[in-house]
MIFIVEX-322633 format. One record per residue (C-alpha): residue in one letter; x negated, y, z. Coordinates in pm, whole numbers, padded with zeros to 5 digits, always signed. Layout:
# residues N
AXYZ;...
END
This chain:
# residues 617
M+01802+01074+03698;T+01579+00909+03955;R+01723+00814+04293;A+01539+01100+04462;Q+01670+01346+04204;K+02027+01226+04260;F+01976+01261+04634;Q+01858+01619+04596;W+02134+01714+04349;Y+02434+01549+04513;L+02341+01552+04882;E+02058+01784+04983;K+02102+02079+04743;G+01775+02237+04858;L+01521+02477+04709;A+01141+02490+04698;E+00933+02803+04677;G+00564+02879+04654;L+00325+03172+04622;R-00045+03170+04545;P-00295+03440+04444;L-00432+03450+04090;P-00760+03594+03964;L-00760+03974+03963;A-00585+04145+03673;T-00436+03821+03533;D-00204+03942+03257;E+00129+03799+03147;S-00025+03604+02857;A-00280+03437+03084;A-00010+03346+03334;Q+00201+03199+03053;R-00094+02990+02928;L-00141+02859+03282;V+00224+02759+03308;H+00217+02598+02962;A-00080+02389+03074;L+00122+02279+03377;E+00422+02197+03158;E+00203+01973+02941;R+00111+01771+03250;F+00450+01770+03421;E+00762+01734+03210;I+00985+01816+03508;L+00872+02180+03480;R+01056+02200+03146;T+01359+01994+03237;S+01727+02076+03282;L+02025+01851+03355;A+02306+01773+03113;V+02608+01543+03098;V+02533+01266+02848;D+02778+00980+02789;G+02973+01079+03098;E+02673+01079+03336;L+02434+01347+03454;Q+02093+01294+03295;Q+01758+01469+03258;Q+01701+01673+02943;V+01334+01743+02870;H+01255+02045+02651;S+00942+02137+02455;S+00875+02423+02697;G+01026+02565+03011;Q+01158+02908+03098;P+00909+03186+03009;V+00713+03339+03294;Q+00887+03650+03423;K+00680+03950+03533;V+00788+04114+03858;D+00644+04432+04011;V+00606+04423+04388;E+00780+04738+04508;P+00607+04979+04750;D+00656+04889+05117;T+00741+04531+05008;T+00524+04225+05057;P+00487+03950+04794;Q+00660+03713+05039;Q+00961+03945+05057;C+00962+03960+04680;V+00972+03580+04662;A+01263+03577+04909;C+01457+03801+04669;L+01374+03569+04378;V+01497+03270+04579;K+01824+03450+04656;K+01872+03533+04288;F+01791+03175+04182;R+02038+03036+04434;G+02313+03266+04309;Q+02257+03233+03934;E+02069+02910+03853;H+02078+02661+04140;G+02304+02361+04088;R+02409+02467+03738;I+02405+02220+03451;G+02190+02343+03163;S+01964+02566+03374;F+01593+02495+03402;L+01508+02338+03737;V+01190+02545+03782;Q+01107+02913+03735;F+00763+03077+03743;H+00706+03448+03808;L+00397+03668+03778;L+00397+03911+04072;Q+00178+04216+04035;E+00078+04501+04261;E-00193+04733+04127;D-00476+04491+04031;Q-00351+04202+04250;R-00162+03910+04095;W+00030+03614+04238;L+00204+03317+04078;A+00541+03252+04238;V+00750+02941+04181;V+01117+02886+04268;A+01251+02537+04205;D+01545+02311+04265;N+01442+02026+04494;V+01557+01795+04214;A+01227+01889+04052;M+00997+01978+04339;D+00972+01877+04704;A+00686+01944+04946;G+00489+01640+04828;F+00510+01723+04458;H+00449+02093+04527;S+00103+02000+04655;V+00044+01802+04333;V+00129+02107+04121;D-00082+02331+04343;Q-00385+02104+04297;A-00326+02103+03922;I-00338+02485+03921;D-00675+02467+04098;D-00800+02227+03830;I-00682+02447+03542;L-00823+02767+03689;A-01156+02591+03757;G-01166+02449+03404;R-01151+02086+03517;Q-01004+01859+03251;R-00760+01581+03331;D-00529+01352+03142;P-00201+01550+03111;A-00020+01263+03282;A-00277+01214+03559;D-00165+01220+03920;V-00401+01470+04081;L-00362+01300+04419;N-00568+00993+04329;G-00669+01021+03966;Q-00444+00740+03847;R-00201+00771+03563;G+00110+00958+03671;I+00469+00849+03612;Q+00693+01109+03452;P+01045+01128+03603;T+01222+00999+03289;E+00998+00691+03297;M+01065+00647+03668;A+01441+00660+03610;Q+01407+00379+03354;R+01198+00171+03597;E+01459+00212+03869;S+01730+00080+03637;G+01522-00228+03544;P+01516-00569+03715;H+01264-00472+03983;G+01450-00149+04051;D+01782-00332+04080;A+01634-00576+04333;E+01490-00286+04531;R+01825-00106+04525;H+02008-00418+04648;Q+01766-00456+04938;A+01821-00093+05040;L+02198-00139+05001;E+02192-00422+05254;Y+02018-00191+05499;L+02282+00079+05447;R+02566-00169+05506;E+02404-00290+05827;H+02342+00066+05943;F+02692+00201+05883;S+02857-00110+06030;A+02724-00023+06377;A+02594+00337+06364;P+02720+00571+06640;A+02955+00852+06554;R+02823+01200+06483;M+02692+01357+06804;H+02867+01696+06783;R+03197+01806+06633;H+03163+02041+06338;S+03348+02370+06344;P+03418+02509+05994;S+03243+02832+05905;S+03445+03151+05879;G+03286+03214+05539;T+03118+03533+05656;N+02766+03602+05779;E+02839+03587+06151;G+02487+03512+06276;R+02587+03158+06364;Y+02284+02983+06212;Y+01924+03040+06313;R+01566+02914+06301;S+01365+02873+06620;T+00994+02796+06582;L+00737+02679+06835;T+00384+02756+06713;L+00151+02497+06866;R-00211+02606+06845;G-00458+02325+06908;A-00207+02071+06781;D-00481+01879+06601;S-00650+01798+06934;V-00324+01697+07100;F-00223+01477+06806;A-00567+01313+06797;R-00547+01225+07167;V-00196+01087+07123;M-00317+00856+06845;S-00646+00747+07002;G-00500+00700+07350;T-00171+00524+07269;G-00186+00405+06909;L+00131+00604+06845;L+00182+00841+06554;P+00261+01199+06663;S+00560+01194+06428;A+00706+00899+06625;V+00648+01075+06959;I+00809+01399+06838;L+01108+01218+06686;A+01155+01013+07004;A+01136+01325+07224;F+01383+01511+07001;T+01643+01232+06993;Q+01604+01117+07355;L+01649+01470+07489;L+01955+01524+07271;C+02104+01188+07378;W+02046+01287+07742;R+02207+01627+07681;A+02516+01477+07514;A+02538+01176+07751;S+02531+00951+07444;D+02410+00593+07427;A+02253+00643+07082;C+02231+00887+06796;S+02207+00872+06420;I+01956+01099+06249;N+01858+01163+05888;V+01482+01117+05861;S+01316+01276+05561;L+01083+01038+05379;D+00869+01188+05101;N+00807+00825+04999;R+00457+00903+04870;H+00317+00633+05098;N+00461+00394+04836;A+00192+00303+04582;E+00425+00350+04286;L+00605+00660+04410;R+00273+00825+04492;R+00228+00859+04115;V+00572+01003+04035;L+00544+01355+03894;C+00851+01511+04054;S+01041+01497+04385;T+01041+01163+04565;A+01187+01262+04904;Q+01512+01122+05039;R+01662+01139+05387;A+01734+00797+05533;P+01988+00746+05815;L+01837+00588+06125;T+02005+00484+06451;L+01800+00539+06767;P+01936+00414+07102;R+01880+00594+07430;Q+01575+00443+07599;D+01576+00438+07979;Q+01221+00298+08009;G+01065+00633+07919;L+00933+00823+07621;L+00636+00592+07557;A+00869+00297+07499;A+01104+00513+07296;S+00816+00633+07077;A+00700+00275+07019;D+01055+00177+06915;V+01075+00471+06675;Q+00738+00385+06522;Q+00839+00022+06473;A+01172+00122+06317;L+00998+00354+06072;A+00721+00110+05984;M+00955-00186+05931;G+01212+00001+05728;H+00996+00250+05543;P+00948+00049+05222;T+01317-00038+05209;Y+01558+00225+05327;G+01378+00516+05165;R+01455+00365+04822;Y+01834+00355+04832;D+02056+00491+04556;P+02242+00798+04690;F+02570+00678+04539;D+02536+00358+04745;L+02482+00562+05060;I+02793+00773+04999;S+03009+00472+04911;E+02899+00264+05209;R+02953+00557+05446;V+03303+00622+05309;L+03400+00256+05332;A+03265+00224+05688;Q+03430+00549+05800;H+03764+00427+05670;R+03723+00084+05827;R+03593+00207+06165;G+03774+00541+06186;V+03464+00730+06309;C+03255+01010+06159;L+02928+00865+06028;S+02773+01176+05872;T+02504+01277+06119;D+02437+01636+06225;L+02071+01570+06317;A+01771+01567+06081;F+01394+01530+06105;N+01108+01613+05870;F+00735+01572+05938;I+00454+01696+05715;P+00115+01529+05789;P-00184+01752+05872;P-00349+01907+05565;Q-00690+01758+05651;G-00547+01405+05673;W-00525+01174+05973;A-00877+01030+05935;V-01041+01374+05946;L-00818+01479+06236;L-00926+01176+06441;E-01294+01215+06353;S-01295+01579+06463;E-01165+01500+06813;Q-01425+01617+07064;G-01376+01530+07430;P-01098+01656+07653;S-00889+01941+07522;S-00848+02272+07697;G-00477+02254+07621;T-00255+02423+07364;D-00133+02776+07320;A+00236+02776+07229;E+00489+03048+07160;I+00849+03046+07040;T+01006+03285+06792;W+01357+03276+06652;S+01565+03464+06398;V+01917+03452+06259;T+01953+03330+05899;D+02189+03478+05640;E+02358+03144+05571;L+02735+03108+05555;S+02722+02736+05637;Y+02476+02460+05725;E+02538+02086+05733;Y+02326+02004+06040;G+02369+02102+06402;A+01995+02069+06464;S+01728+01988+06206;L+01369+01960+06330;S+01075+02001+06093;V+00703+01986+06168;R+00471+02176+05933;W+00123+02326+05950;S+00006+02687+05937;D-00357+02569+05921;P-00546+02247+06008;R-00530+02330+06380;T-00184+02488+06416;A+00147+02303+06387;R+00487+02469+06366;L+00784+02285+06519;S+01093+02452+06379;I+01460+02381+06451;H+01717+02501+06200;G+02025+02513+06418;D+02393+02592+06456;S+02451+02805+06766;Q+02790+02640+06819;V+02609+02307+06860;L+02283+02417+07023;A+02257+02771+07161;P+01923+02945+07085;E+01816+02946+07452;Q+01884+02573+07477;C+01699+02522+07149;A+01396+02692+07308;A+01423+02455+07605;L+01439+02158+07366;L+01126+02273+07181;H+00940+02323+07509;G+01055+01974+07609;I+00902+01823+07294;E+00581+02018+07364;L+00573+01884+07720;V+00626+01525+07603;L+00333+01559+07361;A+00112+01691+07640;R+00212+01409+07877;V+00159+01135+07619;A-00173+01287+07510;G-00278+01274+07875;G-00186+00907+07904;Q+00126+00968+08114;N+00477+00836+08065;C+00786+01051+08122;T+01164+01029+08102;A+01417+01250+07927;D+01590+01354+08249;N+01261+01461+08412;I+01156+01659+08105;A+01500+01821+08080;A+01482+01932+08443;E+01138+02087+08394;V+01226+02289+08081;G+01583+02389+08174;L+01773+02175+07922;I+02128+02127+08053;R+02401+01872+07991;L+02656+01944+07722;P+02973+02056+07905;R+03270+01824+07857;A+03634+01929+07893;P+03894+01702+08061;H+04047+01620+07722;E+03711+01477+07602;Q+03692+01110+07697;R+03451+00824+07629;V+03613+00547+07427;N+03402+00236+07361;G+03079+00427+07410;Q+03163+00737+07205;W+03310+01075+07298;V+03657+01151+07165;D+03836+01486+07185;L+04198+01384+07245;R+04335+01736+07218;A+04162+01796+06884;I+04333+01485+06740;E+04670+01589+06882;D+04631+01942+06744;R+04540+01804+06403;L+04844+01575+06398;L+05071+01868+06488;T+04953+02059+06181;L+05081+01782+05951;N+05410+01823+05771;G+05702+01673+05964;V+05514+01598+06287;E+05697+01744+06585;K+05519+01575+06875;A+05186+01395+06919;E+05030+01231+07223;L+04709+01027+07257;T+04667+00744+07505;I+04379+00512+07592;S+04454+00158+07706;P+04269-00177+07702;D+04362-00429+07436;A+04549-00723+07592;Q+04330-00988+07425;S+03982-00835+07384;G+03989-00586+07671;I+03837-00323+07439;A+03982+00024+07485;R+04227+00121+07212;L+04316+00475+07117;T+04684+00503+07031;A+04869+00799+06879;R+05239+00830+06968;V+05395+01058+06709;A+05749+01191+06668;G+05881+01326+06340;A+06125+01609+06282;D+06486+01524+06201;G+06517+01362+05861;I+06142+01306+05825;T+06004+00954+05791;L+05644+00937+05904;V+05409+00686+05740;P+05117+00564+05956;L+04884+00534+05657;A+04955+00893+05552;L+04887+01016+05906;R+04562+00821+05925;D+04442+00944+05585;E+04503+01304+05686;L+04298+01250+06001;L+04025+01082+05797;R+03980+01403+05599;A+03880+01571+05926;V+03650+01276+06002;E+03474+01336+05669;T+03403+01700+05759;G+03302+01619+06117;E+03590+01817+06267;L+03703+01490+06430;L+03455+01229+06550;A+03703+00942+06583;I+04070+00873+06514;P+04331+00638+06668;D+04320+00263+06616;R+04698+00241+06636;F+04997+00460+06553;E+05337+00442+06719;I+05612+00635+06546;I+05860+00726+06820;G+06194+00574+06736;A+06039+00310+06509;A+05857-00017+06562;P+05480+00004+06640;T+05286-00012+06315;E+04923-00076+06231;Y+04785+00182+05990;H+04730-00061+05703;T+05087-00195+05682;T+05244+00020+05414;I+05406-00018+05073;R+05210+00106+04772;R+05373+00424+04647;P+05402+00518+04276;A+05294+00844+04114;V+05566+01110+04135;T+05437+01454+04036;A+05286+01549+03701;E+04947+01586+03868;E+04967+01238+04023;V+05064+01088+03687;T+04770+01271+03525;V+04513+01142+03774;E+04650+00788+03755;S+04656+00782+03375;V+04310+00940+03335;L+04158+00676+03562;A+04348+00384+03408;E+04329+00477+03038;S+03957+00554+03052;G+03884+00231+03236;L+03719+00417+03525;I+03965+00246+03761;P+04185-00016+03586;E+04462-00014+03851;P+04425+00307+04055;N+04601+00321+04391;L+04679+00685+04471;D+04689+00611+04845;L+04318+00527+04840;C+04022+00760+04803;Y+03819+00745+04480;V+03555+00511+04624;R+03801+00274+04791;A+04011+00262+04472;G+03705+00128+04290;G+03565+00441+04130;Q+03192+00462+04058;L+03044+00793+04170;A+02807+00795+03872;N+03115+00839+03652;Y+03228+01159+03825;P+03120+01386+03532;E+03335+01180+03293;F+03631+01194+03534;A+03592+01572+03564;D+03567+01615+03186;L+03883+01408+03123;L+04077+01628+03367;R+03946+01939+03189;R+04083+01799+02862;R+04421+01769+03031;E+04385+02142+03115;Y+04320+02096+03487;L+04034+02237+03689;P+03848+01926+03812;P+03788+01870+04183;S+03434+01906+04319;F+03205+01607+04358;S+03212+01649+04737;L+03591+01615+04732;V+03592+01310+04503;S+03312+01140+04697;G+03477+01184+05037;M+03780+01054+05224;T+04042+01253+05029;T+04296+01018+04872;L+04371+01032+04500;R+04724+01142+04588;T+04600+01436+04793;L+04340+01513+04528;A+04620+01532+04273;Q+04817+01770+04496;E+04522+02009+04493;L+04473+02012+04115;R+04522+02350+03950;R+04581+02436+03586;S+04278+02580+03406;V+04294+02920+03241;P+04317+02887+02859;
END
């Protein structure tokens, strides 16, 4: 698999969908011929995933899944029909080994026909979707191209299997190492997650929503931003989004996952499948105003673009896990950003600018989604309805950002764009006051420790849920030598229970991994025992049958020569690429294997063994 494919499969888990009209009365055979012509050009349209030699790999077939004919029911729109197909794909095909990554459907209503596509993002992202869409235009118009041609620029395209081989070659290894150095530097100093995550109840409770600001005349505003300041609108929007959220949370900086479709890269522009990955980026609060903040964002993106968008997802996960364990803070961000350039291109947009603008016409709509969970607290995307109209949409968690505050945030971004386009500077606090964005309320038990917010009661409550813990108290005091504030947990065990600092810390780290805790204590004091640093403990042997199984599977297979059950899989030396082999070996021992998300997180091998369950014969 390519790096982008691994990112989509293991981290993003997203879907792509599309709908376009076909010539009147196109029958099923004609639609199938069209799809076959696409499959000849793009092997990803006839690809599934399979475990080969213990790793997940692409499996290219001679043809893809046959086109399925769907009748559009009365009182139903084609768009609603596609939504039903997406729901069915998510429930029956998405994320399943052996299933085709892409499905095509012929929608029909009387003499009208549409071609609908539903795809795993492993195969198709927004950038590659436009490539496929252009290829459909070529085929319908009878234009001939080399089956491997990249319709974006006429050069020879790179099929995903070829790209995967390039990425594993010498140049690809050097590129991966460079990106790995960036990840290490980022996670060594990145701020903790901005908002605590509250687990979903598992029911559709209306917690998640989409709020969209439709900005008519956006092309004129964006053109004036670029011509007047030299700043990209994407940089201004990202700066406004992060600076307003930092102001709201009273945070010194934030970490945000920025989506990079990577097609600016000369080589990746030719890749005939998904190329997008989200790269973590730290943005500090900027007190000099939004113009300076936008310039900093633009410089950060321009300097790092060729590097950090080309990381291997397994490196990102490993470095994050290692840094979270070392620092004791949650480093999985709950903010994301995605920007789609204007369909006419930046050059055309700038050329069409004509004098002063009469302003924009903006409106906000919002609706509850049917999701049971969502990884981000606020994810901002910028897309286009047409060459003049941009849509700024926030996919949010109401427990992080209430819908009315989300509307204020969107209006704040709109106001920043207007000010910058008019040649004016502005600050986050002034913008917040004008649009009604308010500070995030903080309870007395939430305290700032070394620049980050820590919920002392949440840590105490978590400790009290652990077996044998009878009393827990958190204190903050300066270190005698460095003067840096240290967070100390004073814990008392029940009679006859010996508490181990490492075990307490590892249990708290599981909540750090999920975002339920943003930071954990630096020091543990077991009441009635000598003060102990978390890392001073004796290595404990396997005891239960499950622990012996995990230890032997890892050691005998060579996945981890000397597994330490008190470490998580990554810290024990396990390679995440070998997860399918690890899972298969556990199946052979008649155990249901743990999920990839569990193995790739902070859960120790000992705890992982405790949660193993026997498989049904």
